[in-house]
N, C-alpha and C positions, 0 to 999 in steps of 0.2 A: 475233455479233449475235443478237438475239432470234429471228430467223427461221431459225436453224440453218444459216446460210450456211457453205459448206464451203471458201470461199476468202477471201483477204484483201481488205479494202476500200482503195481510194484515198481520200485526204483532200485537199481543196482548201480552203485557209484564206486568205480574202481580208480584208484589214484596211486601213482608211483612217485618215487622220490628222485628229483634232480635229473629228469629224463629229457627236458627240452622238447625238441621236435625230432629226436633221433629214432624214428620208427618208420616203417615202410610207407605208410600213407603220406608221409612228408618227404619221400624220396630216398630213404635209407635202404637201397637194394631190396633183397627179399628176406631179410633177417627176422621179420616179425609177421609171419603169415596169418596168425590169428587176429592180430590187430588190423591187418589188411582186410580180412573177411568182415570184421566188425564195421570197418569203414564202408565197405561195399553194400552194407545193409543199412547205412545211416548217412549222416552228413559230417564231413570233415571241415572244420573251420581252420583255414590256412593262416589266418591273421588273428589268432587268439593270443591274448596276453594276460599275464598274472598282474595283480595289483601291487605286488612286491616280489622281488627276486630272492627272497629268503623264506625259510620253511614255515615257521609258525605264522608270520604275518600274511603270507600268501594263502595258506589254508584257511586261516581265520577270516580273511576277506571273502573268500568264496562261500564259506559256510555261515556267514552273517549277512552278506550282501553289503558290507560297509568297508571302506578303506581302513588300513591299520590305524591311522591317527584318529579315526572316528570310533572304532571298536575297542581301542586300547591296546591292541597286540603290537607293540612297537619293537619287540625283539623276540627272542626264542624262549619257549616254554620251559625247557630244561635249564635255562639260566634265570628263571624266576618271573618272566613276564606272563601276563594273563589277560583275558578279556575283561572289560569293565562289567559286562552283564551277560552271563551265560544263558539267560532266558531268551536272548536274541540269536542263539545258535539254531541252525536249521533243524537239528535233532529235537530240541525242545519244542520248536514250532510244529513239527510233524507229530510228536507225541500228543500235543494238544488237539490235533486234528485226526486222531484215531489210528495212527500208524504204529506198527511194531517196528521199532528201530533196533538195528543190530550192527555190531562192529566186529571186524576181524583184522588183526594185524596192527598197523600203524595209525595213530592219531597224533597230532602235534598241536592241539589247541588247549590242552589242559594237562597239568601235572597229574591230577587225579581224574581219571576218566569219569568218575561219578559226577563231576561238575557238569559234564556235557549232558548226561541223562540217558545214554543208551539203555534200552530195556534188556538187551541180551548181548553177551560176549561170546563169540564163536572162535574156537581154537585158542590161540594165545595172542596176547598183546605183545607187540615188539617194542621194547624199550632200549635205550642207548646201551645198556650193559650187555645186550644180546646181539648187538649189531655185527659182530664178527661172523655170526652164522646166519645173518638175516635172510640171505637168498634161499637157504635151506628151509627156514621157517616159513617163507612165502609159499613154497611149494606144499608144505604140510598144511598150512592154513587154507590153501586153495581146495584141498580135499574136504576140509571141514565146511567151507563155504558151499561146496557142491552138495554136501549132505543137507545143509540148511535149505538150499534152494529147492531140493527135491522133497523136502518134508511137507507136512501138513500145516497150513496157515489159516487161522481164523480171521486174521486182519490183513489188510495190505501191508507190505513191508518196505522199509527203506534199509538197504544193506550197504554199509560202507566197508569196502575191502581195501585196506591200506597196505601197500607193498613197500617193504624196505628197499628193494631193488628200484632204481639204480644208484642208491646212495653208496658212498664209500664206507668201509673198504669193499672193493669189488672181489668177486670170486676169481680163482685162477682161470686164465684164459683158455677157452676151448675154440677160440678163433685164432687162426694163424696170423701172428702179428706182422709177418713179413709182407702180407698182402693187404694191409689196411692203410687207409689214408686219414690221419687225424683231421677233424674239421677245423675250419677257420675259427679263431685266430691262432691255432696251435701250429708250430713248425713240424715238418715231416722229418722227424729224427727218431732214432731207436727208442729213446725213453718215452716219447709221446705215443709212438706206435704200440709199444707194449701196454701202456696205460689205457689207450683207447681200445685195444683188443680185449682187455679185461672189462671195460665198460660195455662193449658189445655183447660179451658173454652174459653180463647182468641184464641187458635188455632182453636177451632170449628167455631169461627167467620170467620177466614181466609177461612176455608173450605166451609162454607155457601156461602161466596162471590165468590169463585171459581166456585161453583155449579151454581150460578146465571149467571155468565159470560158464562160458557159452554153451559147452556141451551139456552141462547139467541143466541149464535153462531150457535147452531144446528137449531134453529127455523128460523134463518136468511137465511139459505141456503148457508152460506159462509164457511162451515167447510172444504170444499175441496180447499179453496183459502186462508186459514189463518194459519199462524204459531203462536203457543202459547208457551210462555216461562213463567215458574214460578221459582222464586228464592227468597232468602232473603239476607239481607246484611251481617249477621255474626251470631255468636252464641247467646245463650240466655242471658238475663240480670240478671245473677246470679254470685256470686263470683266464680272465677276460670274459667270463660267462656268468655263472651264479654270483649273486650279490652285486651285479652291475645293472644299469638301466639300458644297456645296449640290447638289441633284439636277441642276442645270444644269452642274455640273462632273463628277460621278461617274456620272451617268446615261448609259448607252450603248445603242446598237442591238446586238442579238444575234439572228441568224437562223440556225437549224440546219435544213438540208435533208438528211434521210437518203436513202439510195438509193431510187429510185422503187419504191413498192409495199411498202416495209419499215418504214414509220414514219408519223408524223403528217403530214398535208398540210392546209394552210389552217387551222391551229390557232393561237390566240393564248393565251398563258399569262400570268397575273398572278403567278406564283410569284416570290418573291424569289430572285435569282440573282446570283452573284459571278463575275467573270472567273476566280477561283480554281477554279471548277467545270469549266472546259473540259478541263483535262488529265485529271482522273479520269473525266470523261464519255467522252473519247476512249479511255481504257483499257478501259472497259466495251464501247463500240461496236466496238472492234477486237479484243476478246477477249484483252487483254494484262493482265498483273498490275500492280497499282498500286504504284508505289514508295513507300517508307515516309515520304518527306519531304512528301507532298502534304497541303495544309491545306484543300482544298475538298471538295465532295461531288459525286458523280456525279449528273447530271441524268437518267440513264436512267429512274428511276421516274416522272419527270414526262413524259419523251418518250413513254413507252409507256402512260401513263394509270394507273399503279399508285398514284401519289400526286399531290396537287395542288401540293406544295412539298416541298423538302428542307431549308429554312432557316426559322427564325422571326426571324432577324436577319442582316445582313451588316455588314462593317466596312471602313473605308477610312482612308487616311492621306496626309499630305504631310510631307516632310522638307526636301529641297533641290529647288529648281527653278533659276531664275537666282540666287535668293538663298535664305537659310534662312528657312523659315516653317513650323515644325512644328505639325501638328494631327492629331487622331484623331477618328473618329466611329463611332457605331453607328446603324444604320438598321433599324427594324422595318417592318412593313406600315403602321403608323399614325404612328410617332414617329421623330424623329431627335434625337440628342444629339451636339453637337460640342464638343470641348475644344481651345481654343487655348493654345499654350505661349509665345506672345509677342504683344504688343499692337500694333495699328496695321496699316494697309494696306501691303503690300510691293509697290510699284508695278512694280518690275523683274520681278515674276512675272506681270504682265499684258502680253501681246504688244502691241507698238506697232501702232497702227492709227488710221484717221480717227475711229473710234468712241471709242477711248481719248482721243484729243486733244480731241474735243468734250466728253466727260464731265469730263475734268480741267479744261478751261477753265470749266466750270460749278461747279467745286468738289467733284468726285467724292470720295466716301469710302464705305466699307462701313459701314453704320449700326451694326453690332455688332463692328467691328474691335477695339475696346478692351475687349470682354467676353472673359472667359476661358471662359465656358460659354454655349452656345446650345441651346435645346430647342424643337422645333417639332412641332405637331400637323398632320401632312401631309394628313389628311382634311379638316380645316377651314381649313388654311392651306398649300395646296400650293406657294405661292410662297415660303414660308419667310421671312416678313416680321415675324411676331409672336413675339418671343423670350419663351418661357414659363419660362425657367430660374429666375426669381425669383418666379414666381407661386405663392402659398401653396396653391392648389387643385391644383397639378401636382407638388408635392414628392415624392409617392409614386412618380410616374412617373420623375421625375428621379433619385431614389435607385436605383430598379431599373435604369435604364439605366447610371448611373455604375458601379454594382457589376458589371454585365455587361461593360461596357467594360474595367474594371480586370481582371476575370478573363481576358478575352481577351489583354490586354497582358501579363499575367503568364505565361499559358500559351504565348505566342509569344516570350517573353524580349525584350520590347520595350526597346531601350536608352534610350528617353526616360524610362523610370521612374527612371533614375539621373542625370537632368539633361540638359543640352544634348548633342546628338549631335555629336561632333567631326567637323570636315571632314576627310575622308580625304586623306592626302598626295598632292599632284599634281593635285588637283581645282581647278577654276576656279569661284569663287562670288562673285557681286556682293555688295557691302555692302547692308544693308537700306535705306539712304537713297537708293539709285539710283532714277531714274525709269524708265530703259529697261534691258532686258537687254543692250543694246549699249553701255552706259556702261562706262567703263574704271576703275572703282573696285572693288577686290577685297579679300576677306578675306585 
């Protein structure tokens, strides 16, 4: 680390499901005080983005430092997708460099956790069959994690604490639905208010777990020797969010708290950041060599004030979720360009919910679902409602972004350049005409 530390750091990596930026440090009232305290002791990246707005591809991108079409995770693990090479997972890398690696709760990069290589499992692993009680399991696991943190450690550790919350199904609401306002692009009606109140209840579970972890860290005396990272995989599981390339889909929370006294505290950064940057950043902060496969950039220069940003653009993609819906995008500080490779809304890629039912009963559709190109001015149109792809005044911007996106796709050997990406053998994929991911029509 930059302070000349002569011993290794611990890393606590806390990650929630489908949370987007719905926490206090990003403007969500006072509902997550523990995450706010974490933010005040570290740096909040206000413009952080996932490499993919679906679960396994996003998490695998962060933990390999490679985009999904490079690491092989084109869809969901529980539907049969997998990494091409698990030796490129961060856990395997840290194992090789003398770390004790531990997991509690959720991972979504392998059907068999043994493929990843964690040396220790803490509490219980949360699998899809347990998700109806996931928020309760999160709180139970938090206590096991606290015991681990306060225990004796012969080696520096990397602890991955995966929270089921805020994945569906949500717990019963302990937030009064009469006084909540659903976020854009949801309408403010009874069905969405109730749904969002349940989401907010789930967010509070995330916050309680973070509080338990941070209290244990303080009590352990390791707060000066431990790096804490909090993030989520992508946007919320509501229509127009998760599984889209709009900011409501790829925008994520990312808070990095260095060891006390050795880095920024109470800092907010507007730097463009990708989840791909986490792996190389850890390499720098832990004084480890960067493996050659990494596609992101270290955020060290931003953390220590040497630079205001390390990117002028970030990229994201979708391939398979419940069904095939390939898209690519480039996002700069001001503009976003999205390319769709098939037309129409893929309803199976929208999680079932009361909000979805209400919107479909009203004739829901994505207004640009039949467009192959979308271009947005994010300064003048942060809601991404006015498609400028065909605007004569914006063709120079469109051309620049198209060329830049093409260069990225070529440089990363994107298979979509050669046509439809074939479904890997043994994977489970819904047909695009399915309404629900639980429908039984498959490719």
